C-alpha positions as CSV (number, residue, x, y, z in Angstrom):
1,X,68.1,114.0,145.0
2,X,70.6,112.5,147.5
3,X,70.8,109.3,145.4
4,X,71.7,111.3,142.2
5,X,74.2,113.5,143.9
6,X,75.9,110.5,145.5
7,X,76.4,108.8,142.1
8,X,77.3,111.8,140.1
9,X,81.0,110.8,139.9
10,X,80.0,107.5,138.3
11,X,78.0,109.3,135.6
12,X,80.9,111.7,134.9
13,X,83.3,108.7,134.6
14,X,80.9,107.0,132.2
15,X,80.7,110.0,129.9
16,X,84.4,110.4,130.0
17,X,85.2,106.7,129.1
18,X,82.4,106.1,126.7
19,X,83.9,107.8,123.6
20,X,87.2,105.9,124.2
21,X,85.3,102.6,124.3
22,X,83.4,103.4,121.2
23,X,86.6,104.4,119.3
24,X,88.3,101.2,120.5
25,X,85.3,99.1,119.3
26,X,85.3,100.8,115.9
27,X,89.1,100.3,115.4
28,X,88.8,96.7,116.7
29,X,86.1,95.9,114.2
30,X,88.1,97.6,111.4
31,X,91.2,95.5,112.2
32,X,89.1,92.3,112.2
33,X,87.6,93.1,108.8
34,X,91.1,93.9,107.4
35,X,92.4,90.5,108.6
36,X,89.4,88.8,107.1
37,X,90.0,90.5,103.8
38,X,93.6,89.4,103.8
39,X,92.4,85.8,104.0
40,X,90.7,86.2,100.6
41,X,92.8,84.6,97.9
42,X,94.6,87.0,95.5
43,X,94.3,86.8,91.8
44,X,97.4,85.4,90.2
45,X,98.7,88.7,89.0
46,X,98.4,90.4,92.4
47,X,100.0,87.5,94.1
48,X,102.8,87.6,91.5
49,X,103.5,91.3,92.0
50,X,103.6,90.8,95.7
51,X,106.7,88.6,95.3
52,X,108.7,91.2,93.3
53,X,110.2,94.6,93.9
54,X,109.0,98.1,93.0
55,X,112.3,98.7,91.2
56,X,111.9,95.5,89.1
57,X,108.3,96.6,88.3
58,X,109.5,100.1,87.2
59,X,112.1,98.5,84.9
60,X,109.6,96.0,83.5
61,X,106.9,98.6,82.8
62,X,109.4,100.6,80.7
63,X,110.8,97.6,78.9
64,X,107.3,96.3,78.0
65,X,105.5,99.6,77.3
66,X,108.3,102.0,76.5
67,X,106.8,104.5,79.0
68,X,107.5,105.5,82.6
69,X,105.4,103.7,85.2
70,X,107.0,105.1,88.4
71,X,105.5,108.0,90.4
72,X,107.4,111.1,91.4
73,X,110.2,110.7,93.9
74,X,108.2,112.5,96.7
75,X,105.5,109.8,96.7
76,X,106.6,108.0,99.9
77,X,105.1,105.8,102.5
78,X,103.5,107.7,105.3
79,X,102.4,104.5,107.0
80,X,102.7,100.8,106.3
81,X,104.9,99.3,103.6
82,X,104.4,96.8,100.8
83,X,101.2,97.5,98.9
84,X,99.8,95.8,95.8
85,X,96.3,96.0,94.4
86,X,94.0,97.3,91.6
87,X,93.3,101.0,91.5
88,X,90.1,102.9,92.2
89,X,90.3,106.6,91.8
90,X,89.0,110.0,92.9
91,X,89.7,113.5,91.4
92,X,89.6,116.6,93.6
93,X,89.9,120.2,92.3
94,X,90.0,123.7,93.8
95,X,86.5,125.1,94.5
96,X,84.8,128.2,95.9
97,X,83.9,127.9,99.6
98,X,80.2,127.4,98.8
99,X,81.1,124.5,96.6
100,X,83.6,123.0,99.0
101,X,81.3,122.1,101.8
102,X,82.1,119.1,104.1
103,X,80.0,116.9,102.0
104,X,81.2,118.1,98.6
105,X,84.9,118.3,99.5
106,X,85.1,114.5,99.9
107,X,82.0,113.2,98.1
108,X,83.6,111.1,95.4
109,X,86.5,110.1,97.6
110,X,84.1,108.8,100.2
111,X,82.0,107.0,97.6
112,X,85.2,105.5,96.1
113,X,86.2,104.1,99.5
114,X,82.6,103.0,100.5
115,X,82.4,101.0,97.2
116,X,85.9,99.6,97.2
117,X,86.5,95.9,97.1
118,X,88.9,94.1,99.5
119,X,92.5,94.4,98.2
120,X,91.9,97.5,96.1
121,X,94.1,100.6,96.3
122,X,92.5,104.0,96.5
123,X,94.1,106.8,94.4
124,X,93.1,110.4,95.3
125,X,94.5,113.3,93.2
126,X,94.4,116.8,94.6
127,X,95.0,119.0,91.6
128,X,97.4,121.8,92.0
129,X,98.4,121.4,95.7
130,X,100.6,119.4,98.1
131,X,99.5,121.5,101.0
132,X,95.9,120.2,101.5
133,X,95.1,116.8,103.0
134,X,93.4,114.3,100.6
135,X,92.4,112.1,103.6
136,X,92.7,111.7,107.3
137,X,91.7,109.2,110.0
138,X,88.0,109.0,109.2
139,X,88.5,108.0,105.6
140,X,91.3,105.8,106.7
141,X,89.0,104.0,109.1
142,X,86.5,103.3,106.3
143,X,89.3,102.1,104.1
144,X,90.4,99.6,106.7
145,X,86.9,98.4,107.3
146,X,86.5,97.8,103.5
147,X,89.7,95.8,103.5
148,X,91.5,98.0,101.1
149,X,95.2,97.3,100.4
150,X,96.1,101.0,100.9
151,X,95.8,104.5,99.6
152,X,98.0,106.7,97.2
153,X,97.6,110.4,97.6
154,X,98.7,113.0,95.1
155,X,98.4,115.6,97.8
156,X,98.9,115.5,101.6
157,X,97.9,113.0,104.3
158,X,96.9,114.1,107.8
159,X,96.2,112.4,111.1
160,X,99.4,110.4,110.5
161,X,99.7,108.9,114.0
162,X,96.2,107.5,113.7
163,X,97.0,106.1,110.2
164,X,99.9,104.2,111.6
165,X,97.9,102.9,114.6
166,X,95.3,101.5,112.2
167,X,97.9,99.8,110.1
168,X,96.7,101.2,106.8
169,X,99.3,101.5,104.1
170,X,99.3,105.1,102.8
171,X,101.6,106.7,100.3
172,X,101.5,110.5,99.9
173,X,103.5,113.3,98.4
174,X,103.4,115.3,101.6
175,X,101.7,115.7,105.0
176,X,99.7,118.6,106.2
177,X,97.1,119.4,108.8
178,X,95.0,121.5,106.4
179,X,91.5,120.4,105.4
180,X,90.0,120.4,102.0
181,X,86.7,121.8,103.4
182,X,86.2,125.3,102.1
183,X,89.0,124.9,99.5
184,X,88.5,121.8,97.3
185,X,85.7,119.7,96.0
186,X,85.7,116.2,94.4
187,X,84.5,116.1,90.8
188,X,84.5,112.4,89.8
189,X,85.5,108.9,90.8
190,X,86.8,105.9,89.0
191,X,88.1,107.9,86.0
192,X,91.7,108.1,84.6
193,X,93.8,110.5,86.7
194,X,97.3,111.9,86.5
195,X,98.9,110.9,89.8
196,X,102.5,112.1,90.6
197,X,103.5,112.0,86.9
198,X,101.7,108.8,85.8
199,X,98.3,108.1,84.4
200,X,96.3,105.8,86.6
201,X,93.1,104.1,85.4
202,X,90.7,102.1,87.4
203,X,91.8,98.5,87.3
204,X,95.5,99.3,86.8
205,X,97.8,97.5,89.3
206,X,99.5,99.7,91.9
207,X,102.8,98.4,93.4
208,X,104.2,100.3,96.4
209,X,107.4,99.6,98.3
210,X,110.3,101.3,100.0
211,X,111.6,102.5,96.6
212,X,108.3,104.2,95.7
213,X,105.1,103.5,93.8
214,X,104.7,102.1,90.2
215,X,101.6,101.8,88.0
216,X,101.2,98.7,85.8
217,X,98.7,99.1,82.9
218,X,96.1,96.4,83.4
219,X,96.2,95.3,79.7
220,X,100.0,94.7,79.9
221,X,100.1,93.3,83.4
222,X,100.9,89.7,82.5
223,X,103.7,90.8,80.2
224,X,105.1,93.1,82.9
225,X,104.9,90.4,85.6
226,X,106.8,88.0,83.4
227,X,109.5,90.6,82.7
228,X,109.7,91.3,86.4
229,X,110.3,87.6,87.1
230,X,113.0,87.5,84.5
231,X,114.7,90.5,86.0
232,X,114.6,89.1,89.5
233,X,115.9,85.7,88.4
234,X,118.7,87.3,86.5
235,X,119.7,89.4,89.6
236,X,119.6,86.3,91.8
237,X,122.2,84.7,89.6
238,X,124.3,87.9,89.5
239,X,124.9,88.0,93.3
240,X,127.1,84.8,93.5
241,X,128.8,85.7,90.2
242,X,129.9,89.1,91.7
243,X,131.1,87.5,94.9
244,X,133.0,84.9,92.9
245,X,134.7,87.2,90.5
246,X,134.8,90.2,92.7
247,X,133.8,92.3,89.7
248,X,130.6,94.1,89.0
249,X,131.8,95.0,85.5
250,X,132.2,91.3,84.6
251,X,128.7,90.6,85.9
252,X,127.2,93.4,83.8
253,X,128.9,92.1,80.7
254,X,127.7,88.5,81.5
255,X,124.1,89.3,82.4
256,X,123.5,92.6,80.6
257,X,121.9,94.0,83.7
258,X,122.6,96.8,86.2
């Protein structure tokens, strides 16, 4: 008894430190996996879109398809920055408390993340609300471990300080501490969804930057990328022209671009 009593402070210290050590180990493993995923070569389309701008992509999508590709103005970066990857999706709808259990409230979102390939972008749509969190630090940890390029949330994000520490790029329309448990349940994954004013289908290319988020229809991606490159090349030529002539109007007339 004397031996146990003498070493009780050591046991207390171990129990206090152990959770911190475990969390550090998990995050360290996640970061290692993310770095390894980044080493995987991009397909040419993804690599190409990483070299352009969200604004150029938005213009190019409209020029090629005749339709809007940019998400609502309130879809902003909560953590991280540039994000390019192919979409995987999850749809979440209001549900009664008995159908919004901890398992059912995130079922398809969790399955979507757990089956994601490195470099993919998760898109979660919370129908009818910006007040409920679509994901927090646990789902974010799984996304990092899977090597995902980021997440886009038509809804809220929570655990924001942890998301930033993990280095996961997350775009969301709001932030909120509120859980989906007891309120919402997922209904499907990898189906077309309406996200912040734009249809997103699995395999579409998501481009996120400081200006916002744009969706590129996968079947027109090559055309859109080519148009982006044309736009960027034209603007590069416009900069010295404006400086030389000290006139934006002349540049617009010369290059038919603003």
